[in-house]
N, C-alpha and C positions, 0 to 999 in steps of 0.2 A: 498741764493736767489733761487727762483723758477721761472718758466716761466709760464705765464697765457697761457692756451691752446687755448684761443679764440683770444686775441689780441696780443699775443706774448710778452707782456711787462714783465719785471722783477717784482717779487713780493716778499717781504720780508716774509718769512715764519712765523716769530714770530708776525708780525704785520698785516698779511693778513686779509682783512675784512671778508672773508668767506673761509672755507675749506670744501671740500666735498670728501668722500671716495667712489670711483667708482671701482668696481672689484678688490678690494684689493689695489688700488693705490691712494694715496692722491694727489689731484689736488688743487692748490691755485689760487684764482681768485682776480683780483685787484678790482673788483665791483660785485654788485649784478646783474648788466646787463650782465656781462660776464658769470656768473653762469647760469643765466636764458637762455642765448643763447646757453650754452653747454647742458642743460638738457631738454629744451623745445621740441625738437623732440621726445625724449623718452617719455615725459610725454604726449604729444598729442597722440602717438600711443597707450599708455596704456589706456588712456581715451576713444579712439575710440574703442579699443578692448572690453572694458567693455560694453559700450553702444551697441556694435553690438551683444555681447553674450546675454545680457538681451533682446534686441528687437528680435533677432533670435529665442530664446526660446519661448517667449511669442507669437510671430507671428506664430510659428509652432502649438502652442496650439489653436490659434484662427482659423487657417485654418482647423484643425482637427474638431473643433466644427462647423464650418460653412459649410463644405462640406460633412459631414457624417450624414445624417439625422437620421440614426439609433441611434446616441448618444443623446438620449433625456435626458437632464439634468434640473432639476428644476432651475429656474432662469437663464437660459442659456444666455439669452439676456443681463442680467445684469452682468454676468460674462464676457461676451464679452466686455461689455462696460468698465468694470474696466481694463481688460488686454490691450485693445486697447488704453486706456487713458494713461496708463503708457508708452506705446510705443511712443504715439503721443507727450507727453510732457517731457518725459525722453530722449528717442532715438532721438526725432526730435527737441530738444531745440536748438541745434546749428543752425537748419535751420530758426527757429524763430528768432534768434539772427541776423543771416545773413540778413534776410528779413528786420528786423528792421534798421539794419545799412545801407542797400541799400536805404530804404525809407527816412532815414534822408539825404542821398546824392541825393535824388530826382531821383533815378534810380531803375531799377529792375534787379534781377539776377536769377540764378538757385535756390538759397535758396527761392526766392520769389515765384516761381513756386511750389517748394516743399511744402512751407507753406500754400500757398493758396489752392492748389489742395487737399493735405491731410486733411486740416481743413474743406473743403467743404464736403468731403466723410464722415469724422468723425462727423462733426456737423449734418449733415443730419441723420446719424445713430443714434446719441444721441436723436434727436427730435423724431425719430420713436420709440425708446425704451420708452421714458418717456411721449410722447403724441401720443400714437397709434390711439386715436380716431380722431386726426387732421392729422397726417402725416402717410399715408399708403404706404407700398412698403417694399422692401427688405433692409437689413442692409449691409453697406458697411465698416465695421470695418476691414475685411480682405484686402480690397483694400488699406485703409490708411496705415495699419501697414506693409504690403508687401512692399509698395513704400519706406517707411522710411528704412526698413531693407535692401533692395537691394541697395539703394543709399549709406547707411552706408558701406556696403561691399566693394563697388568701392572706396569710400573714404579711407577706412582702408588700402587697398593695396597700394594706392598712398602715404599715410603718412608714412607707414611702411618702404617703400623705402627711402623716404626723411630723415627719422629719423637716417639713417646710415651715414649721411654726416658728422657728428662730429667725427666719428671714424677715418677719415683720419688725423684730427688734432692729435688725441691721439696716432696714430701710428707713426706720425712724431716725437713726443716728445720721444716715446720709442727708437728711433734711437740714442739718445744721451747717452754716457756712464754715469754710475751713480757716478763714482769717477775718481780721477786723482792722479798721483803720482808727486809731486812737491818737488823741492829743498828748504829746509828751513835751512839756515846756512850751517852746514857741513853733513847734513842728509837728506834722502829722506822720505817724509811723504805722506801717502795716505789720501786725504781729499774729501769731496763731491764736486761734480762739481760746485755747487752753490758758493763755497767759493774761487774759483779761481779768481785772481786779474790780472790786466793788468801788463805785464812785469815779471809774475811769469815764472820760468823755469820748464818745465814739462819733465818727462821721459816717453818715449813711447817704450815699448818693442815689438818685432816682434809678430804679431798677434793680437796686442790690437788696439782699436779705439783711434784715436787722440782726445783728450778731447775738444779742442777748436781751433779757427783759430789762427795761429801763424807762426813763421819763424824759420827755422832749424838753430841752432848755433853750433851743433855737431853731427856728424854721417852722414852715407850714407844709403839709402834704397829705395825700390820701394813701392809706396803708391797706393793702390786701390781706386780711386776716381769715379769709374763708378756710384756709387749710387747718386752722387751729380753733377758731370760734364757730365756724359754720355760717358766719354772716355772708349773705350773698353779695352785698355791696361793700365797696372799700369804705373804710372809716376815716373820717377827717381828723387829722392830728395837728395839734398846735401846742404852744408852750404850756406845760404843766400836765399834759396828757401822757398816760402810760402806754408803752408799746410792748409787744411780745417778741421774743427772739424767734427767728427762722420765718417770721412773716416778711412780706415784700413791700418795700417802699416804692410807690408807683410814680410820684411826680416830683415834689420839691426836695431840696437838700434839708436834711434833719441832723441836729446835734442832740445826741441823747446822753444822759448820765446813767451808768449802769446800776440797778438796784437789786438784781438777782443774778447769780452766776452758778455754773456747775449743776449739781443735782436739785437746786432750788428753783430752776426755771421752769416755766410751764411745759416746754417740750420734754424735759427730763422727767418731770412728773407723769407725763403721758407714757414715756418709756417704761417707768416703774410700774404704772397701773396695768399695762399690757401684760408685762412680764408676770407680775403677781397673780393677775386674773387667769393666765394660761396655766400656771403652776398649780393654782388652786383647784382647777377642774379635776374631779374624780371620775374616771371611766365608769359608765354604767355597768353593773353586774349582768353579765350576759346570761340570757335564759338557759343557754346550753350549759353553762358552768353550774348554775343552780340545780338544774336536774341531774348533771353528772355527779354532783356531791352525794346524791342517793343512789344513782344508777350504778356507778362504778363498784362500790362495795357490795352491792346486791349481786351483781354479775359474777364477781370473784367468789362470793360465798356459795352461789349456785353451782359454779364450775367445780369447786372443791367438794362440796356435798354430793353432787352427782357421781364423781369419782369414787368417792368413799363408799357411797351406797352401792354402787355396782360391785366393787371389790367385796363388800360385806355380803352381798347376795350370791357370791360364788363366780362372778365373771372374772376373766383374766385381767391383769394389770393393763395390758394394751387396749383392751376394750374400755376399761375405765378411763384411761388416759385420753383415748380417742373422743370419748363424749365430753370430757373437760376441755380438750382443745377446741372441739366444735362449738361449745358454749362461749368460749373466749372469742373465736373468730366471728361468730354471728353478732357478737356485741361489739366488734371492732368498729370505730366511729368514722368510717369513710363517708357515709352519707351525712353524719352529723357535722363533719368537717367541711362538707360542701354546702350545707344548709344556708348558712349565713353568707359566705363569700359569693356563691353564685347569684343569689338574690340581689345582693349589694352591687355586684359588677354590672348585672342587667339593669338594676335600678339606676345607677349612675350613667350607664349608657343611654338609657331612656331620657334621662335628664339632659345629657349633652346634646341629644338630638333636637331638644326643645330649647336650647340655650341656657340651661341650667347645669352649672358645674358644681358637683358635689364633691368637696375635698376630702371628707372622711366618712366612714360608715357610721361612726358615732354621731355625726351632724344629722345624717338622715334618720338614724334612730330617735335621737332627741327631738327632731322636727315632728315626728309622728306623735309625740306626747305633749307638744305644745298647746297652750290655751290663750296666750297673750302675745300680741305682736306690738312692738314698739318702733315707729317709724321715725327716722330723721326727717327734717323738712326739706332743707335746701339741697337740691340735686337728687333727692330721692323720690319725694312726692311731687316735687316742682322741677321745672327745667334747669334751674340752678343759675340762670342769668336773666337779667332784667329786659323786659320787652314792653314795647308801647302798647297800652291797652285801650287807649282812647284819647280824642281831642275834645276839649270842653270850653264853653263860653267864649266861643270865637267872635271877634269883633270885626274881623276882616274875612275875605274868601279864604277857604282852606288852602289852596295851593300857594297863595301869597304868605300865609302864616306859616306853613312848613318851610317855605323858602327862607324866611327870616330866622327861624329856629335852626335850620341846617346850616346856614352861613355862619351863625354865632358858634355852634357846637363843633363846627369843622376844625376849630383850633384847639380842641380839648381831646384828652386821651381818656377822660373819665368814662366808666362803663355806661352811665346814664346817657352821656354824649354820644357814645357809639350806638346805643339802642335808638336814639333819635335819628341819627344819620342813616342807620340801616332801614328805618321805617320811611323816611323821607325820600331817601335815595331813589327808589323805584317809582315815585309818585311825581318828581319835579325834574325839570330840564336842567341842564348845566347853567351855572350862573357864576357871576364875579365873586371873587373872595373879598372878605373885609379888608380894610385897609390897616387895621390895627386891632390887636386881640389883648385883652387884660383878664388874666385869671385872678379871681378873688377868692382866696382859700376859704373852704367851708360854705361858700355862698353861691358861686356861679361864675358866668362869663359876661364880660361887656366888650362889645364889638363895634367898631366904627364902620358904617356901610353907607356908601354915597353921602348924602348930607344928613343921615341920621345916626342914632345910636340904638343898637339892639341889646337888650338885657335878657339873659336866660338864667334862671336860677331859682332859689327858694324865697321864703318870706323875708329872710333877713336881707337879701339883697334889694328886694323891692322897697323895704322900709329905708334902707340906706340911700336909696336913689329917689325916694319921695314919690314912689308909684303907688297910687291908690287903687285898692281892689274893690272897695265899695261892697255892694250886696253879693258880689262873687265870693267873697271871703267865706261865707257860710258854705257855699257849695264846694269850694276847695277843701275845707275843713272835713266835710262829709266823706269826700274821696279818701282822705287821709285816714279816717275811721275805718275805712274798708281794707286798710292795710296797703294802700297804694301811695307811691311817691308822686307828689304833685310838682312838676317842673313849670314854673310861671314864666311867661314871655311878655316883654313890653318893647314897644317902639316910640322912641322919643318921650320916654316917661309916661306913656300911656299903655295900660294893660290891655293886651290884645288876645289873650287866650292861655289855656293851660294844657299840658300834656300829662296824662297819667301814666305811670310806669310801674310795673310790678313784676315779680317772679311769678310766672304762671304755672298752673297745675298741669302735670303730665295728663295726657289724654285718658289713660286707663286707671289713674289713681283712684278716682271715686269708685269706679266698678270693683277695683281690688278691694277697697275698704268694706263697701257694701256686701261683697261676697264673703269676705272673712267674717263680718258681723253675723250674716245669715247662717254661717256654719258654726257659730257659737263662740268665736274668738273675741277676746276684749281687745280693742285697738286704741293704741295711745300714739301721740306725736310729740317728739322732742326737738327743741331748736335753741339756737343762740339768738334768734331774732327777737324783735320787740313784741309786746303783747298783742297790739293791734294786728300786725302782720301775721302773727302765729294763729291767732283766732280766726282771722279771715280765711286763711288757707285751709284751717281745720273745718271751717263750716263748709267751704266748697267741697272738701273731701268726705263730707258726712261723718267726721270724727267728733264725738260729744266734747263740748267745751271743757267739762270737768276732766277730761283725759289729755288735756294739753299742758306741756311743760315748756315754758318759754324763758328766754334769757339765761339758759343753762350753759355753764362752762364745761370744758371736756371732763374735768374730775367730777363734776356734779352729774353729767350724763351717766357715768358709770355707777354713781351712788343711787340715782333713780331707779336703775335697773336692779340694783341690789335691794332697794326697798320694796319693789314689786315682787322680788323672789321670796322675800321674808314672808309675804302674804300667802305663800304656797303656790304661786303662779310659776308655770314653766315658760320661760321668756324666749321669744324670737326677736332679735334686734336687727333692724334693717337700716343700712347706712352706706355712704360712699366717701366720706372725707377722713382725714387724718384724726380730726376731732372725734370721730366716731369709733376709732380703733379700740379705746378702752371698753366702750360700751358693748362692741361686737365681741370682745374677748370674755367680758364678764357674763354675758347672756348665755343662756343654755345652748342657744344656737345663734351664730352671727351670719346674717345674709348681707353680702356686699354687692354693690352694683358694678358691673364691668367697666363702666366709665369712670369709676371713682379711683382713688389713689391706690398705688400698689400696697400700701400698708394695710388699708381697709380690706383689700382682696386677700392678702396673706393672713389676716386676722380672722376673717369670716370663714365659717366652715362651708358655706354655700356661696357661689358667685353668679350673678345673673348677667349673662353677656349682653342681652338686649336692652338692659336698663329699663325694663318695663315693670311697673309695680304689679301687674297681674301675674307675673311670673313667681312672685312670692306665694300667691295662692297655689299655683301649679306645684311648686317645690314642697309645700306642706302636704298637699294631696298625694304627691308622689311618695313622700315619707311614710304616710299612713299606709299606702297600698303595698309598699315594699315591706314594711313590718308585718303585714298580714301574710305575705308570701313567706317570710322567714319563719313565722310560727307555724305555718302549714308545713313547711319543709321539716321543722324540727319534729312536728307529729309524725310524718311519714319516716324520718329517719329512725324514730324510736318504735314505730308501730311494727315494722317487719322483725326487728330484733326482739321486741317484747313477745310477739306472737311465736317466733322461731325458737326462742330460748328454751322453753320446756320441751320442744321437740328434740332440739340438740341434746339436751339432758337425758333423752332416752324414755321419755314419758309414754311414747306409743309403742315401744319395743315389746313390752310384756303382752300387749293386745294384738298387735298386727305384725310384729317382727320387723317393724321398720325402724332403722337407726339413721339419723341424719349425719352423714359424713361431713368431715371437714370441707371437702369439695363442694357439696351442696350448700354448706354454711356459707362459704365464699361467694357462691353464685347468689344466694339470697341477699348477702350484703351488697354485692355489686348491683343487684336489682333495685334495692332501696336507693342506691345513689342514682340510677336511671330516672327513677320516680322523681326524685328531688330535683334533679337538673331540668327534667321535663316540665315540672311545676314552675320552676324559675323562668323557663323560656316563654311561658304564658304572658310574661310581663311585657314582651315585645308588642302584644296586641293592645296594651293598656293605652288609652287616649287621654291626654291631659287637656 
């Protein structure tokens, strides 16, 4: 059996309807619809790229022939006609299709503006080429071709970013181990993961991935579940405990009995959540499209009306046609097509300069409207790994205490042991190793050193070895109430001190939260950690206790975001782990840390390279600034047109004898584009 990368369903490899080899990996799809959903973004980007390349090359030739009079070529006008026609109906075909769909829906869109405006410029030029005795004036092939090429460029960048969405699903699939060792009779057999059955007994060696969800029936070990649950520390597992597929067995040998396989496993459910959340996103209705719905019909009506009125008033048909064409050309959406892409491109460039990668324009737009931020804890607000935070209740000198602790922990690979070794290593000189190490699962380490015994571990170890804590027990309990892990140390069954270890807050985490709250954002924290650890970190970061969600599983993280959205909040989710992927996908905007997993980065619309929480603030501020620029651009894009349309229609002709020719109309249109681009370039001076 295989897993469909889109719907997460189990697919029989032998009877799969369709199979496709992508990047050397074979994927199996339950239907052609799933295959299409998987490949569609890539195909769309490829088609756009080809259209852009063809249109760009031909437009460059058209501009060269149009603006360099010295290039006198035989049949130049006919050559321009052929080149511009290819751009018009090959590069611009998607806009004709979009305009036709809008017309069938009895509305108008950006596509309608592009189709009408470029067709007007192209059509007038065609008439001037083939009917020079009737239509006099310049050619506007350069105008129609440049408009289509520029708008294609903006569309290409947008689709290129969207096309990477399916990679998140592929990378989730790659997390699964390819094979598993199962017990068959009296022997151990390595089989493909797809052949595992319910109640199979699997052997998982140290360092290997657990193949599927199950229950431990033999052995003791620590399992790194951080990729799935967000827990910063490995979880001790023994007989009767449940384990999650794709997590890593760190130390002892485990035998597990499978309890869930295929689409029922935790990792498969995460795949389905990411897929559904991405599909359920509805692109925001662009302001330009909204305005275009009213603007386009009005422009067409004005053009037709002006022509009819001039014929009715006694003017020639050519005079009337010239005014109608001038109206359509002045309304041509070159500036409108540049308004959003230029601001977004400069906004994303400004973000990149500051370590903020904005993967889609939609993410930037949604970020500008956000009012609520949901932070993951481990690795996002915190460093993501345990560190020694202090030494407590020492009964001997600090160097000797650290020496005993380091000697014992030197024989362990546990993350807490590594934290102690790292802390002690720079403070003590080299020393002899212990003569014997004994790892006590879920409790700690017993080490023989010289003529004594060193114990390093938790309360359970101290109780088993009859080590009395006395009055120090209260102080140790208070440390744990603050969300810290207390590692107790004894020598020859006498308590000699404790080491507090915790996942520490990142330097700018508190500043980021306080800045967000100051700017009116609601700030929440969500984690798989326990209540004490969660509330302690939240307190340090100035997050209100009522805004803390703790012991939350991956599927519930996505649900928490959904619940906040139902209240009317626009949510930005910030995370770094695989367990955060559904949450990032479901949120209105997902922000992933650059140090996080590839899945989180592919799912998030914004990626923070420097892993600094303060960059969340910068990303949101950049989004708001970019949207202000886009709205300003849209205003200027329409302002020239609205002011010039009556003049193009001939309203000044009866009084001053002035008629706006198509050439001047094209110049005004170009000038509005210069204004839009110049306004966007001001973003370079914006300081985050």
